[in-house]
MDAnalysis code that builds the backbone (N, CA, C; Angstrom):
import MDAnalysis as mda
import numpy as np

u = mda.Universe.empty(567, n_residues=189, atom_resindex=np.repeat(np.arange(189), 3), trajectory=True)
u.add_TopologyAttr("name", ["N", "CA", "C"] * 189)
u.add_TopologyAttr("resid", np.arange(1, 190))
u.add_TopologyAttr("resname", ["ARG", "ARG", "TYR", "ARG", "ARG", "ARG", "ARG", "ARG", "SER", "ARG", "PRO", "SER", "LYS", "PRO", "PRO", "THR", "CYS", "GLY", "SER", "VAL", "ILE", "GLY", "ARG", "LEU", "PRO", "ASN", "GLU", "LEU", "LEU", "LEU", "TYR", "ILE", "SER", "ASP", "PHE", "LEU", "GLN", "SER", "SER", "VAL", "PHE", "SER", "TYR", "VAL", "CYS", "ARG", "ARG", "ALA", "TRP", "SER", "LEU", "LEU", "HIS", "GLY", "CYS", "HIS", "GLN", "THR", "TYR", "GLU", "ILE", "ASP", "ASN", "LYS", "SER", "PRO", "ALA", "SER", "ASP", "GLY", "CYS", "MET", "TRP", "GLN", "ASP", "LEU", "ALA", "ILE", "ALA", "LEU", "CYS", "LYS", "GLU", "THR", "LYS", "LEU", "ARG", "SER", "LEU", "THR", "ILE", "LYS", "CYS", "THR", "GLY", "ALA", "MET", "SER", "GLY", "PRO", "LEU", "GLU", "ARG", "PHE", "PRO", "ALA", "LEU", "GLU", "ALA", "LEU", "CYS", "ALA", "MET", "LYS", "THR", "LEU", "CYS", "VAL", "VAL", "ASN", "LEU", "ASN", "LEU", "ALA", "SER", "GLN", "GLY", "MET", "GLY", "PHE", "ASN", "GLY", "ALA", "GLN", "VAL", "LEU", "ALA", "ASN", "LEU", "LYS", "ALA", "LEU", "PRO", "SER", "LEU", "HIS", "THR", "LEU", "THR", "LEU", "ASN", "LEU", "THR", "ASP", "ASN", "LYS", "LEU", "GLY", "ASP", "ASP", "GLY", "LEU", "GLU", "ALA", "LEU", "SER", "GLN", "LEU", "SER", "HIS", "SER", "ARG", "SER", "LEU", "GLN", "HIS", "LEU", "ASP", "LEU", "VAL", "LEU", "ALA", "CYS", "ASN", "GLY", "VAL", "GLY", "PRO", "ARG"])
u.atoms.positions = np.array([
    [53.942, 78.360, 151.056],
    [55.362, 78.226, 150.514],
    [55.596, 79.269, 149.466],
    [56.509, 80.149, 149.462],
    [56.575, 81.252, 148.372],
    [57.882, 80.742, 147.509],
    [57.778, 80.701, 146.389],
    [58.972, 80.370, 145.487],
    [59.574, 81.791, 144.976],
    [60.709, 81.927, 145.071],
    [61.244, 83.191, 144.244],
    [61.885, 82.729, 143.179],
    [61.547, 83.611, 142.201],
    [62.224, 83.488, 141.006],
    [63.649, 83.963, 140.975],
    [64.321, 83.153, 140.487],
    [65.785, 83.705, 140.280],
    [65.932, 84.452, 139.081],
    [66.613, 85.655, 139.217],
    [66.958, 86.272, 138.254],
    [68.090, 85.775, 137.348],
    [67.874, 85.804, 136.100],
    [68.838, 85.195, 135.311],
    [70.199, 86.163, 135.293],
    [71.429, 85.610, 135.429],
    [72.640, 86.379, 135.448],
    [72.673, 86.876, 134.125],
    [72.989, 88.134, 134.138],
    [73.360, 89.100, 132.899],
    [74.894, 88.764, 132.603],
    [75.344, 88.722, 131.313],
    [76.843, 88.554, 131.239],
    [77.567, 90.242, 131.663],
    [78.470, 89.966, 132.302],
    [79.202, 91.394, 132.605],
    [79.527, 92.339, 131.479],
    [79.529, 93.403, 131.581],
    [79.913, 94.370, 130.744],
    [81.584, 94.567, 130.735],
    [81.938, 94.690, 129.480],
    [83.391, 94.926, 129.350],
    [83.819, 96.187, 130.222],
    [84.944, 96.157, 131.051],
    [85.177, 97.433, 132.058],
    [85.276, 98.635, 131.477],
    [84.631, 99.530, 132.002],
    [84.666, 100.871, 131.493],
    [86.136, 101.509, 131.794],
    [86.679, 102.502, 131.170],
    [87.972, 102.966, 131.581],
    [87.957, 103.540, 132.735],
    [89.004, 103.137, 133.581],
    [89.431, 103.594, 134.940],
    [89.665, 105.116, 134.942],
    [89.694, 105.773, 136.017],
    [89.675, 107.104, 136.185],
    [90.999, 107.517, 135.707],
    [92.053, 106.902, 135.482],
    [93.217, 107.673, 134.950],
    [93.311, 107.347, 133.557],
    [93.096, 106.190, 132.839],
    [92.972, 106.060, 131.399],
    [91.854, 106.789, 130.874],
    [90.807, 106.920, 131.574],
    [89.362, 107.562, 131.073],
    [89.950, 108.994, 130.819],
    [90.803, 109.612, 131.504],
    [91.224, 111.030, 131.374],
    [92.121, 111.398, 130.057],
    [92.620, 110.165, 129.662],
    [93.848, 110.265, 128.543],
    [93.290, 110.532, 127.296],
    [93.963, 111.415, 126.515],
    [93.272, 111.774, 125.186],
    [93.597, 110.399, 124.253],
    [92.621, 110.282, 123.072],
    [92.949, 109.265, 122.119],
    [94.266, 109.139, 121.738],
    [94.687, 110.498, 121.247],
    [96.055, 110.494, 120.736],
    [97.117, 109.874, 121.770],
    [97.155, 110.094, 123.038],
    [98.116, 109.615, 123.704],
    [98.150, 107.977, 124.022],
    [96.742, 107.670, 123.943],
    [96.451, 106.185, 123.873],
    [97.180, 105.321, 122.738],
    [97.030, 106.136, 121.551],
    [97.540, 105.525, 120.453],
    [99.136, 105.601, 120.448],
    [99.802, 106.622, 121.089],
    [101.112, 106.843, 121.175],
    [101.745, 105.541, 122.319],
    [100.929, 105.336, 123.392],
    [101.181, 104.279, 124.154],
    [101.309, 102.881, 123.440],
    [100.196, 102.596, 122.711],
    [99.975, 101.604, 121.823],
    [100.985, 101.299, 120.871],
    [101.588, 102.292, 120.174],
    [102.588, 102.444, 119.329],
    [103.890, 102.207, 119.854],
    [104.151, 102.534, 120.958],
    [105.184, 102.290, 121.857],
    [105.540, 101.032, 122.084],
    [104.087, 100.207, 122.543],
    [104.248, 98.831, 122.836],
    [104.196, 97.931, 121.697],
    [103.718, 98.331, 120.365],
    [103.646, 97.517, 119.371],
    [103.086, 96.123, 119.607],
    [101.956, 96.101, 120.351],
    [101.023, 95.020, 120.852],
    [99.720, 95.413, 120.949],
    [98.834, 94.396, 120.612],
    [97.399, 94.413, 120.845],
    [97.017, 94.610, 122.403],
    [97.895, 94.138, 123.214],
    [97.661, 93.960, 124.566],
    [96.565, 95.254, 125.251],
    [97.356, 96.548, 125.020],
    [96.679, 97.452, 125.521],
    [95.266, 97.733, 125.405],
    [94.854, 97.235, 123.981],
    [93.432, 97.483, 123.657],
    [92.545, 96.689, 124.684],
    [93.039, 95.735, 125.478],
    [92.205, 94.731, 126.319],
    [91.965, 95.808, 127.648],
    [92.370, 96.922, 127.791],
    [92.306, 97.753, 129.012],
    [90.860, 98.029, 129.403],
    [90.161, 98.529, 128.403],
    [89.007, 98.935, 128.649],
    [88.048, 99.004, 127.390],
    [86.829, 99.071, 127.275],
    [86.054, 99.310, 126.059],
    [86.500, 100.484, 124.934],
    [86.745, 101.808, 125.630],
    [87.277, 102.798, 124.737],
    [88.475, 102.700, 124.174],
    [89.628, 101.967, 124.967],
    [90.802, 101.288, 124.196],
    [90.524, 100.433, 123.218],
    [89.592, 99.487, 123.385],
    [89.305, 98.320, 122.451],
    [88.907, 98.940, 121.206],
    [87.961, 99.818, 121.191],
    [87.305, 100.493, 119.916],
    [88.302, 101.387, 119.400],
    [89.132, 101.849, 120.020],
    [90.202, 102.573, 119.590],
    [91.548, 102.011, 118.953],
    [91.954, 100.900, 119.755],
    [93.302, 100.241, 119.375],
    [93.105, 98.780, 118.783],
    [91.927, 98.315, 118.717],
    [91.664, 96.839, 118.306],
    [92.049, 96.783, 116.732],
    [93.089, 95.901, 116.554],
    [93.427, 95.699, 115.326],
    [94.568, 96.693, 114.859],
    [95.181, 97.530, 115.700],
    [95.981, 98.448, 115.212],
    [97.721, 97.778, 115.050],
    [97.731, 96.583, 115.627],
    [99.198, 96.055, 115.509],
    [98.782, 94.536, 115.361],
    [99.432, 94.131, 114.148],
    [99.154, 92.750, 113.634],
    [100.605, 92.060, 113.366],
    [100.564, 90.860, 113.372],
    [101.785, 90.137, 113.182],
    [101.610, 88.714, 112.298],
    [102.215, 88.671, 111.267],
    [101.866, 87.395, 110.462],
    [103.060, 86.820, 110.237],
    [103.087, 85.318, 110.270],
    [104.128, 84.366, 109.958],
    [103.584, 83.765, 108.777],
    [104.694, 83.594, 107.765],
    [104.397, 82.765, 106.572],
    [105.631, 81.809, 106.445],
    [105.103, 80.508, 106.402],
    [106.105, 79.498, 106.464],
    [106.197, 78.998, 105.048],
    [107.071, 79.242, 104.391],
    [107.183, 78.655, 103.010],
    [107.706, 77.172, 102.822],
    [107.980, 76.482, 103.952],
    [108.384, 75.118, 103.971],
    [107.059, 74.186, 103.906],
    [105.956, 74.694, 104.427],
    [104.801, 74.149, 104.499],
    [104.306, 73.718, 103.402],
    [103.975, 72.174, 103.127],
    [103.357, 71.858, 101.808],
    [102.152, 72.624, 101.363],
    [101.554, 73.100, 102.185],
    [100.094, 74.020, 101.774],
    [100.408, 75.395, 101.209],
    [101.691, 75.807, 101.482],
    [102.149, 77.030, 100.892],
    [102.562, 77.258, 99.699],
    [101.520, 77.237, 98.641],
    [101.750, 77.386, 97.434],
    [101.405, 78.763, 96.781],
    [101.594, 79.732, 97.611],
    [101.361, 81.158, 97.521],
    [99.987, 81.607, 98.003],
    [99.297, 80.620, 98.554],
    [97.929, 81.065, 98.936],
    [98.169, 81.856, 100.324],
    [99.051, 81.733, 100.952],
    [99.457, 82.405, 102.339],
    [99.387, 83.964, 101.894],
    [100.350, 84.037, 100.865],
    [100.452, 85.607, 100.358],
    [99.401, 86.165, 99.826],
    [98.530, 85.497, 99.044],
    [97.266, 85.897, 98.736],
    [96.191, 86.176, 99.695],
    [96.353, 85.350, 100.676],
    [95.240, 85.593, 102.145],
    [95.995, 87.118, 102.579],
    [97.224, 87.108, 102.903],
    [97.618, 88.355, 103.482],
    [97.470, 89.579, 102.638],
    [97.489, 89.440, 101.453],
    [97.143, 90.682, 100.494],
    [95.555, 90.942, 100.712],
    [94.821, 89.972, 100.830],
    [93.215, 90.360, 100.998],
    [93.198, 90.803, 102.548],
    [93.808, 90.433, 103.474],
    [93.738, 90.845, 104.782],
    [94.303, 92.261, 104.940],
    [95.390, 92.357, 104.449],
    [95.970, 93.932, 104.305],
    [94.828, 95.144, 103.616],
    [94.161, 94.572, 102.546],
    [93.405, 95.381, 102.019],
    [91.936, 95.814, 102.982],
    [91.790, 94.956, 103.841],
    [90.462, 95.081, 104.726],
    [91.071, 96.008, 106.003],
    [92.223, 96.056, 106.306],
    [92.689, 96.730, 107.305],
    [92.665, 98.148, 107.126],
    [91.891, 98.824, 108.260],
    [91.798, 100.280, 108.111],
    [92.557, 101.071, 109.335],
    [92.798, 100.395, 110.294],
    [93.536, 101.004, 111.276],
    [94.913, 100.459, 111.870],
    [95.478, 99.618, 110.942],
    [96.721, 99.247, 110.879],
    [97.730, 100.248, 111.469],
    [98.498, 100.317, 112.576],
    [99.494, 101.009, 112.543],
    [100.938, 100.539, 112.792],
    [100.802, 99.300, 113.174],
    [102.243, 98.459, 113.142],
    [102.161, 97.037, 112.488],
    [103.129, 96.676, 111.534],
    [103.017, 95.300, 110.916],
    [104.291, 94.698, 110.969],
    [104.309, 93.301, 111.259],
    [105.369, 92.380, 111.427],
    [105.000, 91.409, 110.428],
    [105.859, 91.169, 109.698],
    [105.746, 90.009, 108.574],
    [106.899, 89.190, 108.592],
    [106.947, 87.982, 109.235],
    [108.116, 87.026, 109.297],
    [107.958, 85.911, 108.382],
    [109.009, 85.607, 107.277],
    [108.961, 84.585, 106.528],
    [109.828, 83.262, 107.013],
    [109.611, 82.313, 106.876],
    [110.558, 81.082, 106.946],
    [110.402, 80.292, 105.820],
    [111.794, 79.729, 105.426],
    [111.884, 78.600, 104.187],
    [111.986, 79.592, 103.205],
    [113.031, 79.010, 102.285],
    [113.138, 79.778, 100.892],
    [111.822, 79.759, 100.219],
    [111.648, 80.914, 99.567],
    [110.680, 81.036, 98.450],
    [111.119, 80.358, 97.205],
    [110.209, 79.595, 96.575],
    [110.474, 79.065, 95.300],
    [109.015, 79.135, 94.292],
    [109.305, 79.422, 93.264],
    [108.254, 79.548, 92.264],
    [107.860, 80.988, 91.847],
    [106.561, 81.307, 91.512],
    [106.349, 82.848, 90.968],
    [106.370, 83.680, 92.304],
    [106.134, 85.006, 91.894],
    [106.557, 85.992, 92.932],
    [104.727, 86.428, 93.582],
    [104.241, 85.513, 94.205],
    [102.832, 85.694, 94.781],
    [103.000, 86.754, 95.889],
    [103.991, 87.005, 96.471],
    [104.242, 87.870, 97.592],
    [103.865, 89.471, 97.041],
    [104.166, 89.734, 95.882],
    [104.211, 91.197, 95.510],
    [102.683, 91.922, 95.667],
    [101.706, 91.124, 95.388],
    [100.399, 91.769, 95.512],
    [100.285, 92.174, 97.263],
    [100.814, 91.517, 98.074],
    [100.621, 91.597, 99.388],
    [101.483, 92.944, 99.913],
    [102.540, 92.999, 99.270],
    [103.511, 93.958, 99.572],
    [103.029, 95.151, 98.874],
    [102.475, 95.134, 97.726],
    [101.740, 96.317, 97.023],
    [100.653, 96.698, 97.971],
    [99.913, 95.942, 98.416],
    [98.775, 96.472, 99.203],
    [99.205, 97.397, 100.839],
    [100.522, 96.441, 101.080],
    [101.237, 97.238, 102.370],
    [101.559, 98.658, 101.838],
    [102.122, 98.862, 100.735],
    [102.414, 100.217, 100.325],
    [101.329, 101.354, 100.174],
    [99.870, 100.577, 100.130],
    [98.924, 101.763, 99.983],
    [98.127, 101.852, 101.418],
    [98.919, 101.521, 102.623],
    [98.140, 101.848, 103.840],
    [98.765, 102.887, 104.411],
    [97.882, 103.999, 104.423],
    [98.401, 105.219, 104.941],
    [98.575, 105.402, 106.443],
    [97.877, 104.529, 107.270],
    [97.896, 104.696, 108.685],
    [99.155, 103.953, 109.187],
    [100.055, 103.348, 108.636],
    [101.093, 102.520, 108.992],
    [102.278, 103.497, 109.658],
    [102.575, 103.150, 110.751],
    [103.840, 103.852, 111.419],
    [104.890, 102.975, 111.682],
    [104.887, 101.852, 111.922],
    [105.921, 101.054, 112.098],
    [105.843, 99.504, 111.348],
    [106.953, 99.253, 110.587],
    [106.886, 98.216, 109.574],
    [107.960, 97.206, 109.922],
    [108.006, 95.889, 110.190],
    [109.213, 95.095, 110.239],
    [108.989, 93.836, 109.242],
    [109.696, 93.736, 108.507],
    [109.651, 92.687, 107.511],
    [110.801, 91.818, 107.469],
    [110.646, 90.586, 107.559],
    [111.848, 89.600, 107.638],
    [111.666, 88.749, 106.379],
    [112.169, 89.137, 105.329],
    [112.020, 88.489, 104.203],
    [113.201, 87.735, 103.652],
    [114.114, 87.360, 104.378],
    [115.098, 86.642, 104.248],
    [115.143, 85.308, 103.319],
    [115.738, 85.502, 102.251],
    [115.830, 83.999, 101.305],
    [114.305, 83.724, 100.618],
    [113.896, 85.160, 100.338],
    [112.620, 85.051, 99.592],
    [112.676, 85.320, 98.081],
    [113.914, 85.482, 97.451],
    [114.162, 85.591, 96.191],
    [113.360, 86.855, 95.310],
    [113.739, 88.078, 96.258],
    [112.872, 89.240, 96.095],
    [113.415, 89.658, 94.788],
    [114.764, 89.714, 94.596],
    [115.256, 90.475, 93.277],
    [115.055, 91.697, 93.122],
    [115.366, 92.291, 91.971],
    [115.199, 93.764, 91.747],
    [113.685, 94.165, 91.630],
    [112.683, 93.505, 91.358],
    [111.457, 93.668, 91.174],
    [110.700, 93.991, 92.830],
    [111.088, 92.818, 93.601],
    [110.609, 92.983, 94.744],
    [111.343, 94.449, 95.685],
    [112.695, 94.486, 95.470],
    [113.162, 95.993, 95.806],
    [112.337, 97.212, 95.220],
    [112.026, 97.154, 94.079],
    [111.096, 98.268, 93.377],
    [109.956, 98.349, 94.315],
    [109.297, 97.305, 94.497],
    [107.879, 97.284, 95.253],
    [108.345, 98.040, 96.860],
    [109.144, 97.513, 97.395],
    [109.451, 97.871, 98.766],
    [109.897, 99.400, 98.784],
    [110.602, 99.696, 97.699],
    [110.900, 101.237, 97.757],
    [109.541, 102.045, 97.615],
    [108.676, 101.579, 97.357],
    [107.482, 102.582, 97.448],
    [106.839, 102.886, 98.641],
    [107.175, 101.773, 99.595],
    [107.075, 102.186, 101.268],
    [107.380, 103.721, 101.404],
    [108.188, 104.397, 100.777],
    [108.612, 105.852, 101.067],
    [107.522, 106.821, 101.043],
    [106.425, 106.407, 100.265],
    [105.367, 107.131, 100.059],
    [104.278, 107.070, 101.150],
    [104.542, 106.186, 102.267],
    [103.620, 106.121, 103.280],
    [103.614, 107.490, 104.145],
    [102.725, 108.154, 104.372],
    [102.745, 109.404, 105.138],
    [103.156, 109.391, 106.538],
    [102.674, 108.088, 107.254],
    [103.090, 108.153, 108.801],
    [103.975, 107.106, 109.147],
    [104.823, 106.499, 108.126],
    [105.715, 105.489, 108.435],
    [107.025, 105.832, 108.899],
    [107.287, 105.744, 110.292],
    [108.539, 106.467, 110.805],
    [109.622, 105.625, 111.267],
    [109.298, 104.206, 111.185],
    [110.098, 103.130, 111.610],
    [110.106, 102.063, 110.549],
    [111.076, 101.706, 109.935],
    [111.081, 100.447, 109.000],
    [112.350, 99.613, 108.958],
    [111.986, 98.484, 109.306],
    [112.942, 97.238, 109.420],
    [112.777, 96.349, 108.370],
    [113.742, 96.386, 107.579],
    [113.906, 95.248, 106.356],
    [114.952, 94.122, 106.532],
    [114.787, 93.088, 106.757],
    [115.832, 91.978, 106.674],
    [115.801, 91.264, 105.307],
    [116.605, 91.725, 104.104],
    [116.420, 91.000, 103.068],
    [117.717, 90.458, 102.696],
    [118.119, 89.562, 103.673],
    [119.283, 88.782, 103.481],
    [119.078, 87.778, 102.238],
    [119.943, 87.518, 101.509],
    [120.019, 86.486, 100.402],
    [118.719, 86.493, 99.549],
    [118.670, 87.611, 98.920],
    [117.243, 87.947, 98.211],
    [117.925, 88.253, 96.551],
    [119.102, 88.213, 96.410],
    [119.623, 88.352, 94.788],
    [119.199, 89.724, 94.501],
    [119.332, 90.763, 95.193],
    [118.898, 92.193, 94.972],
    [119.768, 92.714, 93.761],
    [121.228, 92.713, 94.107],
    [122.080, 93.082, 93.318],
    [122.037, 94.529, 93.244],
    [123.111, 95.113, 92.474],
    [123.164, 96.782, 92.632],
    [122.129, 97.477, 92.137],
    [121.280, 96.885, 91.352],
    [120.134, 97.720, 90.896],
    [119.101, 97.467, 91.868],
    [118.912, 96.399, 92.633],
    [117.998, 96.524, 93.644],
    [118.182, 97.401, 94.880],
    [119.612, 97.448, 95.261],
    [120.016, 98.327, 96.141],
    [119.797, 99.622, 95.701],
    [119.889, 100.168, 94.538],
    [119.773, 101.316, 93.959],
    [118.134, 101.784, 94.187],
    [117.306, 100.786, 93.952],
    [115.966, 100.936, 94.059],
    [115.715, 101.409, 95.778],
    [116.362, 100.388, 96.461],
    [115.970, 100.558, 97.963],
    [116.441, 102.048, 98.390],
    [117.392, 102.527, 97.810],
    [117.996, 103.992, 98.148],
    [116.905, 104.960, 98.138],
    [115.807, 104.649, 97.372],
    [114.783, 105.654, 97.243],
    [114.201, 105.956, 98.535],
    [114.245, 104.808, 99.562],
    [113.640, 105.128, 100.823],
    [114.054, 106.275, 101.725],
    [115.350, 106.569, 101.336],
    [115.915, 107.745, 101.895],
    [115.357, 109.156, 101.834],
    [114.292, 109.047, 100.621],
    [113.503, 110.263, 100.220],
    [112.260, 110.273, 100.972],
    [112.031, 109.398, 101.724],
    [110.683, 109.349, 102.578],
    [110.701, 110.933, 103.513],
    [109.681, 111.474, 103.337],
    [109.435, 112.570, 104.403],
    [109.278, 112.370, 105.768],
    [108.670, 111.157, 106.088],
    [108.345, 110.859, 107.356],
    [109.085, 109.780, 108.115],
    [110.017, 108.980, 107.346],
    [110.946, 108.135, 107.987],
    [112.004, 108.606, 108.840],
    [111.918, 108.042, 110.081],
    [112.910, 108.472, 111.115],
    [114.011, 107.454, 111.126],
    [113.668, 106.214, 111.077],
    [114.605, 105.103, 111.621],
    [114.615, 104.142, 110.411],
    [115.696, 103.704, 109.703],
    [115.679, 102.799, 108.673],
    [116.611, 101.709, 109.011],
    [116.264, 100.452, 109.333],
    [117.267, 99.459, 109.410],
    [117.246, 98.340, 108.379],
    [118.157, 98.490, 107.425],
    [118.264, 97.271, 106.476],
    [119.303, 96.210, 106.831],
    [119.022, 95.028, 106.345],
    [119.935, 93.992, 106.632],
    [120.121, 93.374, 105.111],
    [121.215, 93.639, 104.486],
    [121.387, 93.111, 103.107],
    [122.652, 92.233, 102.973],
    [122.702, 91.397, 103.730],
    [123.977, 90.459, 103.515],
    [123.507, 89.505, 102.349],
    [124.627, 89.018, 101.737],
    [124.640, 87.931, 100.602],
    [123.481, 88.386, 99.663],
    [123.770, 89.638, 99.195],
    [122.952, 90.147, 97.942],
    [123.622, 90.257, 96.635],
    [124.690, 89.848, 96.330],
    [125.411, 90.164, 95.196],
    [125.830, 91.654, 94.834],
    [125.997, 92.354, 95.830],
    [126.080, 93.919, 95.567],
    [127.864, 94.165, 95.864],
    [128.176, 95.095, 94.686],
    [129.421, 95.627, 94.955],
    [130.189, 94.987, 93.785],
    [131.433, 95.300, 93.677],
    [132.356, 94.870, 92.497],
    [132.604, 93.540, 92.599],
    [132.718, 92.885, 91.391],
    [133.020, 91.562, 91.236],
    [134.183, 91.114, 90.728],
])
């Protein structure tokens, strides 16, 4: 009797880019990914993975959670400092923020990200005030930012905060700005 040695099955390699995607230039892959604003496209093949993985991030911060004593904002600031390829970012906060302004280091880190093209921030009822508006106005310096959506409902911005946010109009790259500013004590009293 002869015994055959069974070959161990090797793990399959990630798929290579198919004929159509393989011929697309990297810049076009980035445009498609930016249009989708999702990491889904990075799973198409190895080349797309290496180019697009980590380009689109979404964070949710629950201020109602008993564990959210500002450490979520600190973790976000650390994570943003490590991101080098980030092209779109969505941050959604739930629950009114109370206490000191731990979120500002995260927003300051965001203002230093030169690769960002699309930013969606839902910061309703976070007590941003004038200081928060000043930090957000620094987004105007991002060279690649073309779409910015800010929900700043009920943040006690006042007239001074609104004036600080008006600096966003001086951005050279910004093409679309969507501001939600309800309930901020703006205008005549």
